[in-house]
C-alpha positions in Angstrom: 35.2 -40.2 -3.5 36.0 -36.8 -1.8 34.6 -34.9 -4.8 31.4 -36.9 -4.6 30.9 -36.1 -1.0 31.5 -32.4 -1.6 28.9 -32.5 -4.4 26.4 -34.2 -2.2 26.9 -31.6 0.5 26.5 -28.7 -2.0 23.3 -30.3 -3.4 22.0 -30.7 0.2 22.7 -27.1 1.1 21.1 -25.8 -2.0 18.0 -27.9 -1.3 17.9 -26.6 2.3 18.2 -23.1 1.1 15.3 -23.6 -1.4 13.1 -25.1 1.4 13.8 -22.1 3.6 13.2 -19.6 0.8 10.0 -21.0 -0.5 7.8 -20.7 2.6 9.0 -17.1 3.3 8.1 -16.1 -0.3 4.8 -17.8 0.1 4.1 -15.8 3.3 4.6 -12.4 1.7 3.5 -13.0 -1.9 0.1 -11.3 -2.3 -0.9 -11.1 -5.9 -2.5 -13.8 -8.1 -3.6 -14.2 -11.7 -7.2 -14.8 -10.5 -7.6 -11.4 -8.8 -6.9 -7.7 -9.1 -4.4 -7.0 -6.3 -4.0 -3.4 -4.9 -1.6 -2.5 -2.1 -0.9 0.7 -0.1 2.6 1.1 1.3 4.3 3.9 3.2 8.0 3.6 2.4 9.1 6.1 5.1 11.5 8.7 3.6 12.3 6.4 0.6 15.0 5.4 0.4 16.1 5.0 4.0 19.4 3.5 3.1 20.1 4.6 -0.4 20.8 1.8 -2.9 20.5 -1.0 -0.3 16.8 0.1 0.3 16.3 0.4 -3.5 17.5 -3.1 -4.1 15.4 -4.5 -1.3 12.3 -2.7 -2.5 12.8 -4.1 -6.0 12.9 -7.6 -4.7 10.0 -7.1 -2.3 7.7 -5.7 -5.1 8.6 -8.6 -7.3 7.7 -11.1 -4.5 4.5 -9.3 -3.5 3.4 -9.4 -7.2 0.5 -6.9 -6.8 -1.1 -5.2 -9.8 -1.0 -1.7 -8.3 1.0 -0.3 -5.4 0.0 3.1 -4.0 3.1 4.5 -2.3 3.6 7.3 0.2 6.8 9.2 1.4 8.8 8.9 -1.8 11.6 11.4 -1.2 14.0 10.9 -4.1 12.9 10.8 -7.7 16.2 9.3 -9.0 16.0 6.3 -6.6 12.3 5.9 -7.5 13.2 5.8 -11.2 15.9 3.3 -10.3 13.3 1.0 -8.9 11.1 1.3 -12.0 14.1 0.7 -14.3 14.7 -2.6 -12.6 11.1 -3.8 -12.7 10.5 -5.2 -16.2 6.8 -5.6 -15.9 5.9 -2.3 -14.1 5.4 1.3 -14.9 5.1 4.2 -12.4 4.1 7.8 -11.6 5.5 10.1 -9.0 3.7 13.3 -7.8 5.7 16.4 -7.0 3.5 18.8 -5.1 4.3 17.8 -1.5 5.5 20.6 0.8 7.8 18.2 2.6 9.1 16.4 -0.6 7.5 13.2 0.7 5.5 12.5 -2.4 2.7 10.1 -3.4 3.3 7.6 -6.2 2.0 4.6 -8.0 3.8 1.5 -9.3 1.6 -0.7 -11.5 1.7 -3.5 -14.0 2.4 -2.1 -17.4 -0.2 -4.2 -19.2 -3.0 -2.6 -17.2 -5.3 -0.1 -18.9 -4.7 2.9 -16.8 -5.1 6.7 -17.2 -2.4 9.2 -16.2 -2.7 9.9 -12.5 -3.7 13.4 -11.4 -4.1 15.3 -8.2 -7.3 16.6 -6.6 -8.2 18.9 -3.7 -4.9 20.7 -4.0 -6.3 24.1 -3.1 -5.4 23.9 0.6 -2.0 22.6 1.8 -3.1 23.0 5.4 -5.7 20.3 5.0 -3.8 18.2 2.4 0.0 18.6 2.7 0.1 15.9 0.0 -2.7 16.3 -2.5 -4.7 13.1 -3.1 -3.4 11.3 -6.2 -6.0 9.7 -8.4 -5.5 6.8 -10.9 -8.3 5.2 -13.0 -8.2 1.6 -14.2 -10.3 0.1 -16.9 -10.8 -3.5 -15.7 -12.7 -5.7 -18.3 -15.1 -2.8 -19.1 -15.4 -1.6 -15.5 -13.9 1.7 -14.4 -12.1 1.6 -11.0 -10.8 4.8 -9.5 -8.1 4.7 -6.8 -7.4 7.7 -4.6 -4.0 7.6 -2.8 -3.6 9.7 0.4 -1.1 10.6 3.1 -2.8 12.7 5.7 -1.2 14.9 8.3 0.3 12.9 11.2 0.3 13.1 14.9 -2.1 14.4 17.6 -1.9 18.0 16.4 -3.2 17.0 13.0 -6.6 15.5 14.2 -8.7 18.4 13.0 -6.8 18.6 9.7 -7.3 14.9 9.1 -11.0 15.2 9.9 -11.5 18.1 7.5 -9.5 16.1 4.8 -11.8 13.1 5.2 -14.9 15.3 5.1 -13.7 16.9 1.9 -12.9 13.4 0.4 -16.4 12.3 1.3 -18.0 15.2 -0.4 -15.7 14.9 -3.5 -16.6 11.3 -4.0 -20.3 11.8 -3.5 -20.3 14.7 -6.0 -18.0 13.2 -8.6 -18.1 9.4 -8.4 -21.6 8.5 -7.1 -22.4 4.8 -7.7 -18.9 4.2 -9.2 -16.2 1.8 -8.1 -14.0 3.8 -5.8 -11.0 2.9 -3.6 -9.7 5.4 -1.1 -6.5 4.2 0.5 -3.2 5.3 2.0 -1.5 6.3 5.2 -4.5 8.0 6.8 -2.7 8.4 10.1 -5.7 7.6 12.3 -7.5 4.6 13.8 -10.9 3.4 12.6 -11.9 2.4 16.1 -11.7 5.8 17.8 -14.7 6.3 20.0 -14.4 10.1 20.2 -13.5 12.5 17.4 -13.4 9.8 14.8 -12.1 11.4 11.6 -13.8 8.7 9.4 -17.3 9.3 10.9 -19.0 10.3 7.6 -17.8 7.2 5.8 -18.5 4.9 8.8 -22.1 6.3 9.1 -22.7 5.8 5.4 -22.2 2.0 5.5 -24.7 1.6 2.6 -22.3 3.2 0.2 -18.8 2.7 1.9 -16.9 0.1 3.8 -13.4 -0.1 5.2 -12.2 -3.4 3.9 -9.6 -3.6 6.7 -12.0 -3.0 9.5 -11.6 -6.5 10.9 -7.8 -6.0 11.0 -8.4 -2.8 13.0 -10.5 -4.8 15.5 -8.1 -7.8 15.6 -4.7 -8.6 17.0 -2.1 -5.8 17.0 0.4 -8.2 15.5 -1.4 -7.6 12.2 -1.6 -3.8 12.4 0.1 -1.7 9.8 2.2 0.4 12.1 3.8 -1.8 14.7 6.1 0.9 16.1 3.2 2.6 18.0 1.5 0.0 17.7 -1.5 1.1 15.7 -3.4 0.5 12.5 -3.4 3.7 10.5 -3.1 2.5 6.9 -6.6 1.8 5.4 -8.5 0.7 2.3 -12.0 2.2 1.9 -14.2 0.8 -0.9 -17.5 2.0 -2.4 -20.7 -0.2 -2.6 -20.2 -1.5 -6.2 -17.0 -3.2 -4.9 -18.5 -4.8 -1.8 -19.1 -8.2 -3.3 -15.8 -8.2 -5.2 -13.5 -8.4 -2.2 -11.7 -11.7 -1.8 -9.2 -10.7 0.9 -7.8 -7.8 2.8 -4.4 -8.4 4.4 -1.5 -6.8 6.2 1.6 -8.1 4.4 4.2 -8.9 7.0 7.3 -8.3 5.0 9.5 -8.6 8.0 9.2 -12.4 7.6 11.7 -12.1 4.8 14.5 -11.0 7.2 16.5 -13.0 9.7 16.1 -10.3 12.4 12.4 -9.7 11.5 10.9 -6.4 12.2 14.1 -4.8 13.5 15.9 -5.4 10.2 12.9 -4.5 8.0 12.3 -1.2 9.8 16.0 -0.3 9.5 16.1 -1.1 5.8 12.7 -0.3 4.5 10.0 1.4 6.5 8.1 1.7 9.8 4.9 0.7 8.0 3.8 -2.6 6.7 1.9 -2.7 3.4 -1.8 -3.3 3.3 -3.4 -5.1 0.4 -6.8 -5.9 -1.1 -7.6 -8.7 -3.5 -10.6 -8.2 -5.8 -12.4 -10.6 -8.1 -11.0 -10.2 -11.6 -14.1 -10.6 -13.7 
């Protein structure tokens, strides 16, 4: 009789645990089989807490289930490889040209038809302390080009960020006109600035470009990508041929996984939330 009661208690506790775990996973899962899911995520001096951070990031990537994750601030190549070695369905690429050793990277589903990433606009480290990292994807006969960025931070970097965005605009117009382009990353500036807006060329050319996260920038700060300030400084910019393909753009609130919420997430993982876009998978 005692054994039966113990068994019932164990079953009850397991059931409660599953009920608690499922809604949390549902909140932070982003990818689906019906869409092409792309995420940008600044991992802040990865890894902040060595193997503990590595193990958490492995679990979070598995739960998010995106097709492509563009990463910023990857500091340690060994720990980056440790993440890849423990993700069965993913491959990755890490750049190495950053002056500060905070490099750009991609982690992506291994079954995708991708080209080897390469760097562009690497002639001026003053403008681009981390050279933009380009990856191309063949998606059912369509070419999609992703440009991952991490622009200079802080108030003293405004002019450098403005010059960087101007160069990106000219580069895309000259090399990818009428193509499917996604420019994303930690761009370290707000879309809603009324003076000295670094994105002005793209914002003024709304026929050819849109920030898919613009509504997030205008909305509640509880969904902004950088709660520590708070501000919304991670962005996803798309070109015209992708306008009708967007299903959703979302800030992924990974802190919902942790008992102590944002405080625990920031301590373990990053001071940025990931931002994702879901596209129609034709």
